[in-house]
Wavefront OBJ file of the C-alpha trace (Angstrom):
o trace
v 0.000 0.000 0.000
v 1.367 3.372 -1.080
v 1.941 6.211 1.356
v -0.715 8.789 0.882
v 1.903 11.626 0.733
v 4.008 10.056 -2.007
v 3.065 9.939 -5.580
v 3.603 6.915 -7.649
v 5.069 9.093 -10.423
v 8.845 8.983 -10.205
v 9.062 12.495 -11.621
v 6.824 13.837 -8.950
v 8.784 11.918 -6.352
v 11.964 13.554 -7.552
v 10.389 16.989 -7.419
v 9.123 16.455 -3.913
v 12.381 15.039 -2.615
v 14.349 17.809 -0.846
v 18.038 18.336 -1.537
v 20.341 16.835 0.948
v 21.716 19.480 3.255
v 25.375 18.642 2.608
v 25.198 18.440 -1.201
v 26.659 21.565 -2.904
v 24.598 23.499 -5.437
v 25.325 23.046 -9.146
v 27.486 25.666 -11.004
v 24.547 26.731 -13.116
v 22.640 27.567 -9.997
v 25.591 29.477 -8.438
v 26.348 31.681 -11.579
v 23.387 32.859 -13.717
v 23.755 32.757 -17.536
v 25.395 35.959 -19.040
v 23.153 38.494 -20.857
v 23.393 38.530 -24.664
v 25.956 41.090 -26.039
v 24.642 44.650 -26.679
v 24.060 45.660 -30.361
v 26.813 47.804 -32.005
v 24.451 49.286 -34.569
v 23.920 52.629 -32.769
v 27.675 53.156 -32.532
v 28.141 52.386 -36.217
v 25.316 54.719 -37.208
v 26.725 57.446 -34.962
v 30.181 57.035 -36.463
v 28.799 57.227 -39.976
v 26.855 60.368 -39.066
v 29.988 62.004 -37.643
v 31.992 61.116 -40.732
v 29.233 62.456 -42.988
v 29.070 65.682 -40.994
v 32.833 66.113 -41.227
v 32.751 65.398 -44.976
v 29.971 67.931 -45.520
v 31.811 70.491 -43.437
v 34.988 69.886 -45.391
v 33.048 70.187 -48.670
v 31.671 73.583 -47.757
v 34.473 75.008 -45.648
v 37.700 73.821 -47.256
v 36.862 74.952 -50.826
v 35.920 78.345 -49.446
v 39.423 78.688 -48.045
v 41.238 78.054 -51.317
v 38.686 79.179 -53.897
v 35.887 81.603 -54.664
v 32.771 80.217 -56.353
v 29.699 81.592 -58.087
v 26.868 80.139 -60.102
v 25.913 83.537 -61.530
v 27.996 83.024 -64.666
v 27.248 82.756 -68.363
v 29.060 82.145 -71.610
v 29.552 85.255 -73.753
v 31.198 86.003 -77.107
v 32.017 88.967 -79.323
v 29.138 88.435 -81.718
v 29.261 90.064 -85.143
v 25.908 91.160 -86.531
v 25.869 91.094 -90.328
v 23.711 93.924 -91.714
v 22.870 95.331 -95.118
v 24.352 98.716 -96.064
v 22.259 99.391 -99.166
v 18.624 98.627 -100.004
v 18.215 95.798 -102.495
v 16.748 92.370 -103.072
v 18.715 89.340 -101.872
v 19.895 87.637 -105.037
v 21.987 84.768 -103.632
v 22.423 83.456 -100.090
v 25.614 81.421 -99.683
v 25.141 80.280 -96.058
v 22.569 78.387 -94.023
v 21.725 78.051 -90.344
v 24.618 77.000 -88.088
v 27.070 76.913 -91.006
v 30.744 77.509 -90.288
v 32.385 80.331 -92.222
v 35.932 81.626 -92.583
v 37.081 85.224 -92.628
v 36.473 86.835 -96.015
v 33.970 84.261 -97.239
v 31.162 85.600 -99.448
v 27.913 85.351 -97.502
v 25.204 87.272 -99.366
v 24.858 88.783 -102.844
v 22.324 91.564 -103.347
v 20.868 92.546 -106.726
v 23.565 94.881 -108.176
v 21.811 96.191 -111.299
v 20.632 99.512 -109.872
v 24.091 100.232 -108.515
v 25.783 99.275 -111.778
v 23.674 101.932 -113.537
v 24.527 104.534 -110.909
v 28.220 103.722 -111.280
v 27.998 104.155 -115.069
v 26.258 107.525 -114.629
v 28.970 108.627 -112.210
v 31.695 107.650 -114.701
v 29.945 109.658 -117.439
v 29.685 112.694 -115.171
v 33.367 112.396 -114.402
v 34.184 112.319 -118.114
v 32.062 115.465 -118.650
v 33.846 117.253 -115.810
v 37.224 116.313 -117.222
v 36.143 117.639 -120.651
v 35.112 120.938 -119.095
v 38.478 121.128 -117.425
v 40.148 120.773 -120.814
v 37.909 123.489 -122.261
v 38.785 125.764 -119.379
v 42.489 125.186 -119.959
v 42.024 126.060 -123.640
v 40.140 129.253 -122.722
v 42.997 130.271 -120.482
v 45.427 129.882 -123.359
v 43.173 131.914 -125.690
v 42.639 134.588 -123.043
v 46.373 134.854 -122.450
v 46.932 135.253 -126.210
v 44.266 137.949 -126.431
v 45.812 139.761 -123.491
v 49.207 139.642 -125.178
v 47.781 140.985 -128.417
v 46.030 143.779 -126.522
v 49.270 144.774 -124.847
v 51.019 144.806 -128.215
v 48.298 147.005 -129.670
v 48.668 149.285 -126.666
v 52.354 149.609 -127.370
v 51.609 150.513 -131.028
v 49.001 153.053 -129.961
v 51.408 154.649 -127.538
v 54.092 154.814 -130.219
v 51.644 156.429 -132.668
v 50.586 158.860 -129.983
v 54.192 159.864 -129.374
v 54.724 160.352 -133.097
v 51.540 162.367 -133.501
v 52.421 164.552 -130.545
v 55.869 165.166 -131.974
v 54.439 166.152 -135.355
v 52.015 168.487 -133.675
v 54.827 170.105 -131.738
v 56.901 170.537 -134.914
v 53.991 172.219 -136.664
v 53.531 174.649 -133.786
v 57.246 175.345 -133.560
v 57.479 176.838 -137.032
v 58.183 180.546 -136.532
v 56.505 181.796 -139.620
v 52.848 181.008 -139.237
v 52.347 181.738 -142.908
v 54.634 178.844 -143.826
v 52.194 176.306 -142.311
v 48.644 176.144 -143.442
v 45.831 175.884 -140.962
v 44.777 172.670 -142.614
v 48.108 171.085 -141.780
v 47.845 172.244 -138.219
v 44.354 170.776 -137.933
v 45.519 167.493 -139.395
v 48.389 167.212 -136.955
v 46.092 168.058 -134.074
v 43.582 165.462 -135.195
v 46.307 162.839 -135.523
v 47.525 163.573 -132.008
v 44.019 163.357 -130.605
v 43.354 160.131 -132.510
v 46.540 158.549 -131.241
v 45.669 159.414 -127.644
v 42.199 157.907 -128.103
v 43.795 154.789 -129.589
v 45.995 154.507 -126.522
v 42.955 154.729 -124.248
v 41.128 152.083 -126.303
v 44.176 149.824 -126.232
v 44.435 150.157 -122.458
v 40.764 149.256 -122.092
v 41.274 146.263 -124.337
v 44.223 145.138 -122.215
v 42.124 145.353 -119.069
v 39.351 143.397 -120.751
v 41.788 140.726 -121.908
v 43.265 140.435 -118.411
v 39.781 140.054 -116.944
v 38.954 137.388 -119.506
v 42.156 135.521 -118.616
v 41.305 135.712 -114.897
v 37.799 134.441 -115.628
v 39.238 131.556 -117.630
v 41.475 130.631 -114.724
v 38.478 130.753 -112.375
v 36.654 128.427 -114.715
v 39.627 126.072 -114.493
v 39.282 126.018 -110.697
v 35.563 125.375 -111.057
v 36.278 122.557 -113.480
v 38.800 121.061 -111.055
v 36.167 121.163 -108.282
v 33.634 119.551 -110.630
v 36.103 116.779 -111.367
v 36.646 116.186 -107.653
v 32.891 116.108 -107.084
v 32.343 113.713 -109.956
v 35.185 111.517 -108.723
v 33.658 111.426 -105.236
v 30.284 110.489 -106.715
v 31.930 107.710 -108.705
v 33.728 106.458 -105.604
v 30.446 106.421 -103.681
v 28.685 104.617 -106.513
v 31.423 101.991 -106.706
v 31.344 101.661 -102.910
v 27.571 101.112 -102.944
v 28.090 98.562 -105.690
v 30.624 96.741 -103.525
v 28.097 96.671 -100.674
v 25.937 94.329 -102.758
v 28.420 91.591 -101.865
v 28.563 90.926 -98.124
v 31.541 88.968 -96.818
v 32.457 87.672 -93.357
v 34.674 90.017 -91.375
v 35.549 87.191 -88.979
v 35.265 83.432 -88.873
v 32.701 81.596 -86.818
v 29.278 79.999 -87.001
v 26.114 81.457 -88.502
v 23.324 82.024 -85.971
v 19.975 83.818 -85.803
v 19.533 83.904 -89.584
v 16.516 86.040 -90.496
v 16.920 86.464 -94.272
v 16.126 84.348 -97.288
v 16.695 84.702 -101.015
v 14.277 87.154 -102.586
v 13.816 89.246 -99.427
v 14.092 93.024 -99.743
v 16.531 94.348 -97.160
v 17.013 97.872 -95.860
v 20.213 99.593 -94.697
v 20.990 98.564 -91.133
v 18.738 95.509 -91.219
v 20.284 92.549 -89.371
v 20.566 89.484 -91.581
v 22.254 87.062 -89.166
v 25.005 86.873 -86.580
v 28.427 85.255 -86.624
v 29.391 83.535 -83.379
v 33.200 83.496 -83.066
v 35.105 80.307 -82.297
v 36.479 81.714 -79.037
v 33.738 82.353 -76.462
v 34.515 83.371 -72.912
v 32.740 83.394 -69.547
v 31.447 86.337 -67.543
v 31.233 85.356 -63.869
v 29.378 87.808 -61.618
v 31.148 87.544 -58.272
v 29.969 89.311 -55.150
v 31.924 92.417 -54.331
v 32.969 90.783 -51.052
v 34.744 88.045 -53.037
v 36.910 90.321 -55.160
v 39.616 90.834 -52.558
v 41.241 87.503 -53.430
v 40.535 87.409 -57.174
v 43.244 88.665 -59.524
v 43.972 88.317 -63.274
v 45.937 85.209 -64.134
v 44.438 82.936 -61.489
v 43.302 79.444 -62.512
v 39.559 78.970 -62.843
v 37.430 75.843 -63.164
v 34.240 76.157 -65.190
v 31.410 73.682 -64.801
v 28.857 73.656 -67.608
v 25.249 73.030 -66.649
v 24.600 71.319 -69.983
v 27.399 68.799 -69.281
v 27.377 68.066 -65.522
v 30.467 65.848 -65.641
v 32.545 68.333 -67.639
v 35.009 70.701 -65.944
v 36.832 73.188 -68.177
v 40.064 74.890 -67.203
v 40.411 78.629 -67.728
v 42.004 81.685 -66.167
v 40.921 85.093 -64.957
v 41.472 87.588 -67.754
v 40.193 90.840 -66.249
v 37.767 92.418 -63.795
v 35.248 94.985 -64.982
v 35.607 98.490 -63.603
v 32.072 98.822 -62.327
v 29.254 96.681 -61.028
v 26.456 95.399 -63.183
v 23.960 97.835 -61.664
v 25.972 100.842 -62.856
v 25.404 99.899 -66.497
v 21.758 98.919 -66.075
v 19.091 100.693 -68.081
v 17.715 102.160 -64.860
v 20.606 102.497 -62.367
v 19.527 102.308 -58.722
v 18.985 105.583 -56.909
v 20.439 105.109 -53.449
v 19.921 108.692 -52.294
v 16.484 107.907 -50.896
v 15.057 107.386 -47.465
v 14.176 103.748 -48.111
v 17.748 102.565 -48.639
v 18.496 98.850 -48.316
v 22.093 97.770 -48.700
v 22.431 95.032 -51.319
v 25.641 93.185 -52.089
v 26.606 94.129 -55.627
v 28.123 91.826 -58.226
v 31.100 92.603 -60.442
v 31.640 90.850 -63.800
v 34.889 88.880 -64.032
v 36.031 87.685 -67.457
v 37.249 84.077 -67.704
v 39.070 82.964 -70.866
v 40.156 79.532 -72.087
v 43.589 78.634 -73.434
v 42.610 75.122 -74.517
v 40.833 75.130 -77.906
v 39.038 71.924 -76.910
v 36.916 73.924 -74.493
v 35.355 75.957 -77.289
v 33.496 73.021 -78.817
v 31.497 72.439 -75.624
v 30.190 75.903 -74.827
v 28.072 78.450 -76.659
v 27.034 82.014 -75.807
v 24.177 82.149 -73.327
v 24.915 78.861 -71.565
v 24.820 78.814 -67.767
v 28.020 77.778 -66.003
v 29.490 77.659 -62.518
v 32.914 79.158 -61.892
v 35.427 78.403 -59.182
v 38.587 80.528 -58.990
v 41.585 79.087 -57.178
v 42.915 81.754 -54.806
v 45.615 81.909 -52.149
v 44.741 81.983 -48.457
l 1 2 3 4 5 6 7 8 9 10 11 12 13 14 15 16 17 18 19 20 21 22 23 24 25 26 27 28 29 30 31 32 33 34 35 36 37 38 39 40 41 42 43 44 45 46 47 48 49 50 51 52 53 54 55 56 57 58 59 60 61 62 63 64 65 66 67 68 69 70 71 72 73 74 75 76 77 78 79 80 81 82 83 84 85 86 87 88 89 90 91 92 93 94 95 96 97 98 99 100 101 102 103 104 105 106 107 108 109 110 111 112 113 114 115 116 117 118 119 120 121 122 123 124 125 126 127 128 129 130 131 132 133 134 135 136 137 138 139 140 141 142 143 144 145 146 147 148 149 150 151 152 153 154 155 156 157 158 159 160 161 162 163 164 165 166 167 168 169 170 171 172 173 174 175 176 177 178 179 180 181 182 183 184 185 186 187 188 189 190 191 192 193 194 195 196 197 198 199 200 201 202 203 204 205 206 207 208 209 210 211 212 213 214 215 216 217 218 219 220 221 222 223 224 225 226 227 228 229 230 231 232 233 234 235 236 237 238 239 240 241 242 243 244 245 246 247 248 249 250 251 252 253 254 255 256 257 258 259 260 261 262 263 264 265 266 267 268 269 270 271 272 273 274 275 276 277 278 279 280 281 282 283 284 285 286 287 288 289 290 291 292 293 294 295 296 297 298 299 300 301 302 303 304 305 306 307 308 309 310 311 312 313 314 315 316 317 318 319 320 321 322 323 324 325 326 327 328 329 330 331 332 333 334 335 336 337 338 339 340 341 342 343 344 345 346 347 348 349 350 351 352 353 354 355 356 357 358 359 360 361 362 363 364 365 366 367 368 369 370 371 372 373 374
């Protein structure tokens, strides 16, 4: 018979059996199991955050120590606007959009017929003026001959007057008045008077001949002036004729073409522009950045159109004046509502490497970083 306080289950008997008092406890009971190791993820994340912060700080602080940057920069170029100088119809157009041209290449031919006629008229007028000059020279020669003849006739008249006066004196000097008839005296007196009148007429003729010679010489001067005027008109006509052929004054690429064959163009009308092969960059730096920027410093140009492209250039010059000074409406600071605004000064960046020119075009946005000393 089982004891009522003992279970027949051996497991239960083992659980209800107390430990002997002199039996030592097991090691597991004396030392509890160690806690699982703490996670290192927070430390790793914190370290990464610190490194990222330092990298960001270095990105923004270190470049500012050794360089000056701006994103207010654009590509510029010395564009040449091709215009018409004379009114005419466009006869032949030798270029198309975005075509490359060399210096001196024929670009446009205007209808030259009207200007050919004007040049022919100017040549005819010049020939007429030269003919009048020759006529004037001939008149001078004739006038000089007439003046010489008049002087010779004056000399003859004076000689006759002297002779007539001498005869008259001889007639009056005869002592015996009865020896000389009154008729002879009257004849001598008339001859003397006639000779004096002939002298006066000869003198008048000499003065007239001299005046005619002076007039002929004046006509020569007038003819010379007419020749100069006709020559100037011919030069202008030939110049206008030459304007019917428009050539490139510099090499580059055709842009903004607004003309086609058959169009009627007016003087000063823009036909297209020539973009040169050497653009440059205008970077508008803040006035507080200019202290460390000087011509000759190395510049790095990043082009927005090509994010992975960095072009090397150098500072060429700094404009003497801020952009606001040359604005259409310059700011008026002498007012009561003045707010100080940091001004920007254009800095010109040029490229020495010809490879840079094939990537950029006028008007493109760029970012500029100038390497400066501390």
